[in-house]
N, C-alpha and C positions, 0 to 999 in steps of 0.2 A: 557254538564255540565262543566264549566270552573274550578271549584274547587272541591277538594276532602276533606272530613271532616275526620280527624283522631280521634281515641278514646279519645285523650287528649284534644280535643276541638280546636286544631290549624288547620288552613287551609293551604294547599299547592297548589299552582296553578298547574294545569295539564301541563302547558307549561314548568315548571321547571322539571317535571318528564321526559318530552320528551327531554329536553336539556341534562339531565344526560344520558339517554339511547343513544342519538345521540353521545355524547362525548365518551362514552364507546365503541360504534361501531367504531368510527373514530380511537381511540387508538388501537383497535384490528386489524383493517385493516392496519394501519401503521406498527404494529409489524409483521404481517404476510408478508407484502410486503417488509419491510425493513430488516428483519432478514437475508435473503440470500445475501443481499448487504453487510451488516456488517460482516457476518460470512459465507463466501462462502464454499460450500462443495468441498473439494479438493480430486481429485482422485489419485494424486501422488505428493510426496514432495521430492525434491532433498536433499541430505545431505549437511550440512554446510561445507564450506571449512575452516579448522582450521587455515591455514596460510594466510587467506584473509586479506589484508590491502588496502582498497579502496583509502587511501591517497597515497600509493605507486604506484598504477596503477590498471588496470582492474583485476577482480577476476572471476574465472570460477567454476561452480558447475556442477555435472553430475547427471542424473537420473539413477536409477537402471536398467531400461529397455532400456537405451540408450538415447542419446540426451544430448547436453550441452547448458548451458546458461552462458554468460559472461556479467558482469555489470561494467560500468565505470562511474565516476561522475566528473564533472568539475564545479567549481574549486575544486582541490583535497583537499584544506584546510577544506572543508565541513562546511562553515559558516552557522549560523542560520539566519533566516529572510532575506535571500538573494536568488535570483533565482539561482538554480542549474540545470545543464543540465545532464540528465540521458541517457546513451546510452546502449542498450542491443543488443547482438548478439546471434542468435540461430543457432544451427546446429544439424543434426541428428533427426530433428523433422519436422512434416508438418507445413506449414504456419498457424499460429493461426488466428482465427476470430478477436480476440482482445487481446491486451497486455496492462496490467495495472501495475503500481508500487504502492505498499502500504507501507507507512513508519509507522512502529509500534514501540512504546517505549517498550523496553524489560522489564524494572522494573517498569514502570509507564505508565498509560493510557494517551496518548497524543492526543486523539480525532481521528477523521476520516481524514486521510491524504493520500488519494488515488487519482491518476490521470492517465490519459490514455497516452500511448506511441504510436506514429504513425510510420508507415513503412517509411523507408528512402532507397528506392531501388537504389539510385544513389551513396550513400556513400559506399566506400570500407572499410572494417574493417582495423584497424591498423595492422601492421606486427605482433606484439606480439599476437594479438587476432587471426589472421589468422593462425599462427603457432599452437596455442593451440587448434584450431578446425580442424586441418589437420587430416586425408585426406578427410574430408567432401567436396563434390563438391559444395554445396550451403550453404551460410551463410545469414540468414535474419537479417536485421538491423532495429532497432526501436529506436526512440528518443522522449524525452519529457522534459518539464521544470516543476520543482516543487520547494517547499520551505520547509525547516525544521523549525518547530516552536521552539521558544525559551523555555528553561526549567529553572526552579528555581535552579536546581543542577548545580554545576560547571562542572560535568562530566556526560554525558548521554549516555546510551547504546541504540542503535537502531537496528532494523532489517528491511532491505529493502526487501520486498517480491515481486518478479516479478511473476505476475499472467498471465498464458498463457491459453486462452480459445480455446481449441482444440476440434475437433469433438469427440474424445474419452473421454473428460472430462477436468477438470480444473487442470493444473499443477502449482505447486508453487516452485519457486527457491529462497531460502533465502540467504541473505548476511548480516553479522553483521558488525557494525562499531560504533565508538564513536564520540561524539562531545564534545568540551571543551569550556566553557564560559571564555572569556577573563577577567582577573582580573581588577577591576576598577582602574583608575589612582589615584595615591596618590599625593595630592598637596604637593609641597616642599615649605618650608619657605624661 
C-alpha cells in the first residue's frame, strides 16, 4: 500500500515516511561516530605555561605524571590564512600512535581545525629545546603544516592543543597565543 490515509483526509506517501526515518537514522549515526572526533576523551591534560609566547620562540608544558611537550610555530608572526609549520618535541613519554594539533578559538568557535603531525626522526631539536628537555635520553620530533582561519575580530585568542594518542590514553598539551589582524590601509589624498 503506497499511501497512508490520515484522519484529516490528507494522504502521505509511504516513501516520505521512509525518507524521514532514514534521515533521522543517518543523523544519529553521524552524531555517534563524529562525537569522539570533535570531543575526544582526554585522560590527562598538561597545565598551561603562563609565560608562553610562541612569537618569541618554542614553549614547553609538563604533565603532572611526567613528560614534556614543546611546541614551535614558523613563521613566528602567526599570520592567518597562510601555511604555518608546527613542530612538536616530546620527552619522558612513550612514542605515541598518532600526534594531532587542534587549533581552537578561546572565546569564539572557529570550526574544526585539526591536522596530523608526522614523525621526523632525522631532525634534531634546536639547542634551546634540547636544553629544556634535559636530561631525557630520547626526544621525539613531529611536524606538520596547518593554517589559522581569519577572524572578524582584530585580536583573536587561540589554544593550540597537541593531542598525543598513547597506549595509556589521550594526552592534551595546551598552548595559548593570539593573532592580530592588520589594520586596513588608509588612502592618502
